[in-house]
C-alpha positions as CSV (number, residue, x, y, z in Angstrom):
1,M,0.3,0.0,0.0
2,L,3.3,2.2,0.8
3,I,4.2,1.2,-2.7
4,L,1.2,2.6,-4.6
5,A,0.7,5.9,-2.2
6,N,4.0,6.9,-3.3
7,L,3.2,6.2,-6.6
8,L,0.4,8.3,-6.6
9,T,2.5,11.4,-5.1
10,E,5.1,11.5,-7.8
11,P,5.0,13.5,-11.2
12,I,3.7,10.7,-13.9
13,G,6.3,8.7,-14.9
14,V,7.7,5.2,-16.3
15,A,6.1,3.3,-13.2
16,H,2.5,4.8,-13.6
17,Y,2.2,3.5,-17.2
18,M,3.6,0.2,-16.2
19,V,0.8,0.0,-13.7
20,V,-2.1,0.9,-16.3
21,G,-0.5,-1.6,-18.6
22,A,-0.1,-4.3,-15.8
23,V,-4.2,-3.3,-14.7
24,L,-5.3,-3.6,-18.7
25,F,-2.9,-7.4,-18.8
26,V,-4.5,-8.6,-16.1
27,C,-8.0,-7.6,-17.4
28,G,-7.5,-9.5,-20.1
29,V,-6.5,-12.8,-18.9
30,V,-8.9,-12.6,-16.5
31,C,-11.5,-12.4,-19.9
32,M,-9.6,-14.9,-21.8
33,A,-10.1,-17.1,-18.3
34,T,-13.6,-16.8,-18.0
35,K,-15.1,-15.7,-20.8
36,R,-17.1,-18.7,-23.1
37,N,-18.2,-16.7,-25.8
38,A,-15.7,-16.5,-28.8
39,L,-16.1,-12.4,-29.1
40,G,-15.3,-12.1,-25.2
41,V,-12.1,-14.1,-25.6
42,L,-10.9,-12.3,-28.7
43,M,-11.9,-9.0,-26.4
44,G,-9.6,-10.6,-23.4
45,I,-6.8,-11.0,-25.9
46,E,-6.9,-7.6,-27.5
47,L,-6.8,-6.4,-23.7
48,V,-3.5,-8.6,-23.3
49,L,-1.7,-6.7,-26.0
50,N,-3.0,-3.6,-25.8
51,G,-1.7,-3.3,-22.1
52,A,1.4,-4.6,-23.1
53,N,1.9,-1.8,-26.1
54,V,1.1,0.3,-23.1
55,N,4.5,-0.8,-21.2
56,L,6.4,-0.8,-25.0
57,V,5.6,3.1,-25.6
58,A,6.2,4.3,-22.0
59,L,9.7,1.9,-22.2
60,G,11.0,3.0,-25.3
61,S,9.7,7.4,-24.6
62,P,12.8,9.1,-23.8
63,Y,11.0,12.0,-22.5
64,L,9.4,9.2,-19.6
65,R,12.8,7.9,-19.1
66,G,14.0,11.4,-18.4
67,E,15.7,12.2,-21.2
68,S,15.7,15.7,-22.7
69,T,15.8,15.1,-26.6
70,T,14.8,12.6,-29.0
71,L,17.5,12.4,-31.0
72,L,20.6,10.7,-28.8
73,G,23.4,10.1,-31.2
74,G,21.7,10.8,-34.3
75,Q,19.0,8.1,-33.4
76,L,15.7,8.6,-33.4
77,M,15.0,6.2,-30.2
78,L,11.6,5.3,-31.4
79,D,12.1,1.6,-30.6
80,G,9.2,1.1,-28.0
81,Q,7.1,2.9,-30.4
82,L,8.1,0.8,-33.6
83,M,7.3,-2.6,-31.6
84,A,3.8,-1.3,-30.3
85,M,3.3,-0.9,-34.0
86,F,4.0,-4.4,-35.0
87,V,1.8,-5.7,-32.1
88,I,-1.1,-3.6,-33.3
89,V,-0.3,-4.9,-37.2
90,L,-0.3,-8.2,-35.6
91,A,-3.8,-7.8,-33.3
92,A,-5.4,-6.7,-36.2
93,A,-4.1,-9.8,-38.6
94,E,-5.1,-12.3,-35.7
95,A,-8.5,-10.1,-34.9
96,A,-9.5,-11.0,-38.9
97,V,-8.7,-14.3,-39.1
98,A,-10.3,-15.0,-35.4
99,L,-13.8,-13.5,-36.6
100,A,-13.5,-15.5,-40.1
101,I,-13.2,-18.4,-38.0
102,A,-16.1,-17.6,-35.5
103,L,-18.4,-16.7,-38.0
104,N,-17.9,-20.3,-40.0
105,F,-18.3,-21.2,-36.6
106,Y,-21.7,-19.4,-36.0
107,N,-22.5,-20.5,-39.4
108,N,-22.4,-24.4,-39.0
109,F,-23.4,-24.5,-35.5
110,G,-25.5,-21.7,-34.8
111,S,-23.5,-20.8,-31.8
112,I,-20.2,-19.6,-31.1
113,D,-20.2,-21.3,-27.8
114,V,-16.1,-22.2,-26.9
115,D,-16.7,-24.9,-25.7
116,R,-18.4,-26.5,-28.5
117,A,-14.9,-25.9,-30.4
118,N,-14.0,-29.4,-29.8
119,Q,-16.2,-30.7,-32.9
120,L,-14.4,-29.1,-35.2
121,K,-12.2,-31.4,-37.4
122,G,-10.0,-30.4,-40.6
């Protein structure tokens, strides 16, 4: 509790973003574990990926790390942001494929309950 009290009195920094990212990640894991609906599981996956993106951007930001400029040694220090863009593209592709599978499953069985997915055979 003392750590949380100290976190609330400090100026916003990397630790604050890490807490937000961790909360998003945990909410996504809980959503994936408790939902029986395929769309709920997909929303949980998206929350997990967004939590990771918040952490990547926070750790990659020179402003949050206390550095005064974005150009260090002639480099543009956008590593965290580029990794987050890669995760966003990956999440979009995952969502498109997963929604196509969910729609096909709904057309075949009339439900998208993930407990009935053991009936899928290639």
